[in-house]
C-alpha positions as CSV (number, residue, x, y, z in Angstrom):
1,M,13.4,22.7,-9.3
2,H,11.0,20.3,-8.5
3,H,11.5,16.9,-10.9
4,P,8.0,15.2,-12.0
5,L,9.5,11.3,-10.8
6,R,10.1,12.5,-7.3
7,R,6.7,13.3,-7.3
8,S,6.0,9.6,-9.6
9,E,8.2,8.3,-7.1
10,A,6.5,9.5,-4.2
11,A,3.2,8.5,-5.5
12,T,4.6,5.4,-6.2
13,I,5.3,4.8,-2.2
14,S,1.9,6.7,-1.0
15,V,0.4,4.0,-3.2
16,N,2.4,1.1,-2.3
17,K,1.6,1.7,1.5
18,I,-2.5,1.8,1.0
19,L,-1.9,-1.6,-0.9
20,W,0.4,-2.6,1.9
21,E,-1.9,-1.9,4.5
22,A,-5.3,-3.2,2.8
23,I,-3.6,-6.6,1.6
24,C,-2.6,-6.6,5.9
25,Q,-6.0,-6.2,7.1
26,C,-7.3,-8.9,3.9
27,Q,-4.9,-11.3,5.9
28,R,-6.3,-10.7,9.3
29,C,-9.4,-11.3,7.4
30,F,-9.1,-14.1,5.8
31,F,-6.8,-16.1,9.1
32,R,-10.0,-14.9,10.9
33,S,-12.5,-16.7,8.6
34,L,-9.9,-20.3,8.6
35,I,-10.7,-20.6,12.4
């Protein structure tokens, strides 16, 4: 039996991963514009 909580937890983790990668790219662009 699959618990819906597990599925939403996995979805949250994947969303956080995407957001984290986007933040890292934004920071890279920001520091590049400063130099």
